[in-house]
Wavefront OBJ file of the C-alpha trace (Angstrom):
o trace
v -39.739 26.973 -43.075
v -37.244 28.185 -45.705
v -38.238 30.951 -48.123
v -35.927 30.058 -51.016
v -38.552 28.200 -53.056
v -41.164 30.826 -52.217
v -39.049 33.538 -53.825
v -38.611 31.492 -56.999
v -42.345 30.871 -57.376
v -43.346 34.435 -56.457
v -40.902 35.830 -59.022
v -42.295 33.543 -61.738
v -45.825 34.723 -60.901
v -44.841 38.403 -60.904
v -45.724 38.866 -57.227
v -44.496 41.897 -55.258
v -42.707 39.975 -52.518
v -41.986 43.045 -50.379
v -45.713 43.840 -50.242
v -46.537 40.243 -49.331
v -43.999 40.265 -46.489
v -45.357 43.504 -45.109
v -48.918 42.185 -45.197
v -48.040 39.173 -43.040
v -45.584 40.983 -40.760
v -42.356 39.312 -41.873
v -38.921 40.893 -42.201
v -38.042 41.123 -45.898
v -34.374 40.560 -45.054
v -35.296 36.983 -44.078
v -35.706 36.206 -47.761
v -31.926 36.244 -48.171
v -31.175 34.388 -44.928
v -31.571 30.685 -45.697
v -30.637 29.717 -42.122
v -33.636 31.524 -40.626
v -36.740 29.443 -40.026
v -39.973 31.317 -40.501
v -42.627 30.505 -37.856
v -45.140 28.070 -39.321
v -48.172 30.316 -38.757
v -46.523 33.252 -40.565
v -45.382 30.933 -43.348
v -48.907 29.583 -43.891
v -50.295 33.144 -43.881
v -47.683 34.186 -46.456
v -48.640 31.327 -48.786
v -52.374 32.077 -48.510
v -51.890 35.831 -49.007
v -49.671 35.260 -52.039
v -52.126 32.768 -53.526
v -54.943 35.296 -53.186
v -52.811 37.914 -54.944
v -52.053 35.452 -57.759
v -55.592 34.390 -58.710
v -55.592 31.508 -56.196
v -52.431 29.943 -57.602
v -51.320 26.710 -55.925
v -48.299 28.319 -54.253
v -47.331 25.409 -52.012
v -47.673 22.918 -54.842
v -45.490 24.998 -57.161
v -42.854 25.329 -54.448
v -42.855 21.582 -53.862
v -42.433 20.916 -57.586
v -39.087 22.766 -57.453
v -37.813 20.734 -54.507
v -34.451 18.975 -54.806
v -32.749 16.593 -52.425
v -30.269 19.305 -51.414
v -33.195 21.382 -50.113
v -33.361 19.018 -47.135
v -30.151 20.660 -45.903
v -27.882 18.535 -43.689
v -30.447 15.761 -43.912
v -29.844 15.390 -47.661
v -26.445 13.819 -46.925
v -28.121 10.904 -45.157
v -31.068 10.689 -47.559
v -28.721 10.338 -50.503
v -27.405 7.052 -49.115
v -30.523 5.179 -47.976
v -31.142 1.579 -49.010
v -34.814 2.100 -49.841
v -37.591 4.664 -49.839
v -38.899 3.125 -46.617
v -35.534 3.708 -44.953
v -35.451 7.277 -46.267
v -38.880 7.979 -44.738
v -37.701 6.478 -41.437
v -34.655 8.783 -41.534
v -36.884 11.824 -42.124
v -38.983 10.816 -39.125
v -35.871 10.391 -36.990
v -34.471 13.804 -37.918
v -37.745 15.672 -38.521
v -36.647 18.397 -36.093
v -34.112 19.522 -38.710
v -36.972 20.293 -41.089
v -39.807 21.619 -38.953
v -41.298 21.203 -35.502
v -44.778 20.832 -37.024
v -44.170 17.993 -39.513
v -44.424 14.254 -38.984
v -44.407 11.525 -41.638
v -45.757 8.018 -41.100
v -45.958 4.887 -43.203
v -49.054 2.690 -42.946
v -48.944 -0.724 -44.637
v -52.084 -2.536 -45.754
v -51.134 -5.868 -47.322
v -49.389 -4.979 -50.629
v -50.239 -1.267 -50.425
v -48.452 1.411 -48.415
v -49.469 4.946 -47.483
v -46.924 7.688 -46.854
v -48.937 10.027 -44.682
v -48.141 13.651 -43.898
v -49.304 15.180 -40.608
v -48.986 18.879 -39.846
v -49.501 19.819 -36.213
v -50.401 23.490 -35.994
v -52.360 25.748 -33.700
v -55.090 26.126 -36.322
v -58.213 24.040 -36.873
v -56.900 23.150 -40.343
v -53.253 23.448 -41.405
v -54.309 24.994 -44.721
v -54.216 23.851 -48.323
v -50.892 25.375 -49.335
v -48.624 24.017 -46.563
v -50.166 20.557 -47.046
v -49.688 20.591 -50.824
v -46.101 21.726 -50.334
v -45.445 18.858 -47.926
v -46.993 16.189 -50.156
v -45.109 17.492 -53.213
v -41.845 17.338 -51.227
v -42.606 13.716 -50.312
v -43.072 12.942 -53.992
v -39.724 14.590 -54.783
v -38.106 12.240 -52.264
v -39.883 9.244 -53.828
v -38.645 10.209 -57.279
v -35.093 10.586 -56.038
v -35.233 7.017 -54.753
v -37.383 5.399 -57.476
v -36.672 7.439 -60.609
v -37.702 10.839 -61.936
v -40.717 9.462 -63.821
v -42.161 7.574 -60.856
v -45.767 8.360 -59.904
v -47.828 7.243 -56.880
v -50.885 5.057 -57.308
v -52.939 7.948 -55.946
v -52.417 11.256 -54.171
v -54.685 12.290 -51.298
v -55.623 15.621 -49.742
v -58.045 16.281 -46.904
v -59.033 19.673 -48.333
v -61.542 20.173 -51.104
v -60.448 20.333 -54.732
v -59.383 23.786 -55.966
v -61.127 25.293 -58.982
v -58.395 23.968 -61.258
v -56.404 20.780 -60.679
v -54.307 21.054 -63.853
v -51.112 21.758 -61.901
v -51.841 18.934 -59.475
v -52.192 16.414 -62.286
v -49.097 17.742 -64.035
v -46.992 17.363 -60.905
v -48.374 14.138 -59.437
v -49.449 12.430 -62.641
v -51.780 10.094 -60.779
v -55.319 9.734 -59.511
v -56.148 12.688 -57.267
v -58.419 12.240 -54.251
v -59.648 15.396 -52.522
v -61.768 15.467 -49.357
v -59.822 12.359 -48.353
v -59.327 11.256 -44.755
v -55.554 11.739 -44.961
v -52.865 13.754 -46.750
v -50.240 11.722 -48.562
v -49.257 9.245 -51.248
v -50.414 5.693 -51.929
v -47.879 3.316 -53.446
v -46.988 -0.352 -53.509
v -45.005 -1.949 -50.690
v -42.670 -3.207 -53.426
v -41.790 0.406 -54.298
v -41.367 1.267 -50.633
v -38.944 -1.622 -50.077
v -37.090 -1.540 -53.392
v -33.324 -1.441 -52.813
v -31.594 1.432 -54.586
v -29.073 0.007 -57.098
v -26.350 2.437 -55.975
v -26.838 1.806 -52.242
v -23.574 1.607 -50.301
v -23.893 0.701 -46.616
v -20.527 2.250 -45.740
v -21.522 5.565 -47.288
v -24.742 5.521 -45.279
v -22.779 5.014 -42.067
v -20.373 7.848 -42.938
v -23.273 10.187 -43.784
v -25.123 9.338 -40.570
v -21.992 9.868 -38.465
v -21.497 13.289 -40.053
v -25.156 14.167 -39.559
v -25.094 13.141 -35.900
v -21.982 15.251 -35.387
v -23.481 18.341 -37.016
v -27.074 17.935 -35.883
v -27.650 15.328 -33.154
v -30.920 13.433 -32.982
v -33.336 15.142 -30.630
v -34.802 13.351 -27.676
v -37.908 11.391 -28.588
v -41.236 12.850 -27.390
v -42.690 11.295 -24.255
v -44.517 7.997 -24.641
v -47.988 9.553 -24.497
v -47.150 11.944 -27.337
v -45.623 9.116 -29.400
v -48.788 7.058 -28.948
v -51.065 9.958 -29.890
v -49.059 10.689 -33.036
v -49.207 7.015 -34.043
v -52.963 6.831 -33.404
v -53.490 10.018 -35.408
v -51.752 8.428 -38.388
v -53.441 5.024 -38.092
v -56.980 6.060 -37.127
v -58.311 6.905 -40.623
v -57.192 3.496 -41.864
v -58.890 1.489 -39.111
v -55.566 0.076 -37.876
v -55.297 1.605 -34.413
v -55.307 -1.383 -32.050
v -52.816 -1.248 -29.205
v -50.760 -3.965 -30.931
v -50.626 -1.964 -34.179
v -49.715 1.247 -32.374
v -47.038 -0.539 -30.332
v -45.524 -1.971 -33.506
v -45.473 1.473 -35.117
v -43.382 2.969 -32.307
v -41.170 -0.113 -31.915
v -42.458 -1.608 -28.663
v -44.221 -4.772 -27.615
v -47.835 -4.403 -26.498
v -46.954 -5.147 -22.889
v -44.035 -2.679 -22.887
v -46.308 0.018 -24.265
v -48.903 -0.643 -21.576
v -46.260 -0.501 -18.818
v -44.760 2.731 -20.174
v -48.170 4.382 -20.385
v -49.048 3.266 -16.862
v -45.755 4.706 -15.605
v -46.720 8.013 -17.225
v -50.070 8.006 -15.431
v -52.199 7.333 -18.494
v -53.482 4.476 -20.639
v -53.928 3.517 -24.262
v -57.690 4.069 -24.040
v -57.244 7.596 -22.678
v -54.812 8.447 -25.485
v -57.153 6.956 -28.088
v -60.118 8.907 -26.721
v -58.154 12.169 -26.736
v -57.187 11.734 -30.391
v -60.720 10.672 -31.311
v -62.245 13.730 -29.625
v -59.874 16.074 -31.454
v -60.448 14.293 -34.777
v -64.229 14.222 -34.406
v -64.654 17.905 -33.531
v -62.310 18.986 -36.307
v -64.114 16.810 -38.874
v -67.585 17.934 -37.736
v -66.600 21.523 -38.487
v -66.116 20.548 -42.123
v -69.545 20.949 -43.779
v -68.485 18.760 -46.708
v -68.253 15.690 -44.473
v -71.303 13.616 -43.590
v -71.697 12.091 -40.135
v -70.730 8.762 -41.726
v -67.497 10.336 -43.024
v -66.735 11.716 -39.570
v -67.396 8.317 -37.998
v -64.918 6.643 -40.360
v -62.258 9.300 -39.745
v -62.701 8.725 -36.025
v -62.217 4.980 -36.413
v -65.828 3.772 -36.229
v -67.218 1.473 -38.917
v -70.830 2.166 -37.903
v -72.661 5.440 -37.286
v -74.461 4.001 -34.273
v -71.198 3.154 -32.500
v -69.794 6.586 -33.252
v -72.973 8.331 -32.028
v -72.972 6.357 -28.750
v -69.322 7.193 -28.147
v -69.868 10.876 -29.003
v -72.874 11.116 -26.692
v -70.803 9.657 -23.860
v -67.921 12.100 -24.382
v -69.848 15.278 -25.254
v -73.324 14.657 -23.748
v -74.970 15.419 -27.091
v -75.289 13.905 -30.539
v -72.780 14.678 -33.318
v -75.467 16.409 -35.396
v -76.524 18.601 -32.434
v -72.887 19.518 -31.700
v -72.390 20.432 -35.368
v -75.537 22.595 -35.430
v -74.532 24.483 -32.283
v -70.990 25.115 -33.506
v -72.043 26.247 -36.960
v -74.547 28.611 -35.315
v -71.733 29.961 -33.112
v -69.534 30.582 -36.148
v -72.378 32.362 -37.941
v -73.017 34.658 -34.938
v -69.329 35.499 -34.573
l 1 2 3 4 5 6 7 8 9 10 11 12 13 14 15 16 17 18 19 20 21 22 23 24 25 26 27 28 29 30 31 32 33 34 35 36 37 38 39 40 41 42 43 44 45 46 47 48 49 50 51 52 53 54 55 56 57 58 59 60 61 62 63 64 65 66 67 68 69 70 71 72 73 74 75 76 77 78 79 80 81 82 83 84 85 86 87 88 89 90 91 92 93 94 95 96 97 98 99 100 101 102 103 104 105 106 107 108 109 110 111 112 113 114 115 116 117 118 119 120 121 122 123 124 125 126 127 128 129 130 131 132 133 134 135 136 137 138 139 140 141 142 143 144 145 146 147 148 149 150 151 152 153 154 155 156 157 158 159 160 161 162 163 164 165 166 167 168 169 170 171 172 173 174 175 176 177 178 179 180 181 182 183 184 185 186 187 188 189 190 191 192 193 194 195 196 197 198 199 200 201 202 203 204 205 206 207 208 209 210 211 212 213 214 215 216 217 218 219 220 221 222 223 224 225 226 227 228 229 230 231 232 233 234 235 236 237 238 239 240 241 242 243 244 245 246 247 248 249 250 251 252 253 254 255 256 257 258 259 260 261 262 263 264 265 266 267 268 269 270 271 272 273 274 275 276 277 278 279 280 281 282 283 284 285 286 287 288 289 290 291 292 293 294 295 296 297 298 299 300 301 302 303 304 305 306 307 308 309 310 311 312 313 314 315 316 317 318 319 320 321 322 323 324 325 326 327 328 329 330 331 332
């Protein structure tokens, strides 16, 4: 994670940046070294500590509002010459390793509506409000580059609860805000996603991609099991996680996906169960979510089906698991 935008926001808020760096154990010299990537955990801690020192200011959101295409680094050369927003998102997914090892972006289509969904994979139970708001604001900056500076999504979604004030959120996103949602991201029309940029030049795209591949080659794709789990994670909240839908998302036929998973010693059902177990336990730790909410996030339309599945996997009911884990947290 780069610190350039952090410094701008902290300066505007009158924050003692040296003190903040010392509190989270970061080298202050890193602030001037744009090529250094700050470990994600330290970065998240820095944002939270700074927010607390600034009356709970939305640090990540304010950083994202300053984002420009050039802040994507080498990747900006390719993003500048994409035919559509959908192609730009696909390019970000392809070269995500140039941005961060913890970020993935997926597009889920539902008839005429599309969802650009942000996923942050961290070692924490929750990635945290500020990194998520930064990521979603950066996605909006990309959308506005492609669709015009005044473009706004149909709605903006966050899995965390609403902060005390959402004035900055509404100023930046200018759309319906949904907190305590089952995903983080932007909702827009498929027409916006597929709209061809009037200045698109295919030759320029090819030149930019060739340069990018020379300077920063595409990394090897994760193994098939990891690809499937990432796709399920993105599709699960929207009820579109069949093997055919997952196969389509990662560019394989259903049969090819089954064969590849079998060759890796696993199956689609095992991958689905693993993602469901992780999603369910994480959601149950959120006291704001009802059992019905947790069931939907885990891909079950009915509480009874979710409860039967949970009993099979954990040998106890969801409500009993939640009670035991909340009691454990209280004791600790």
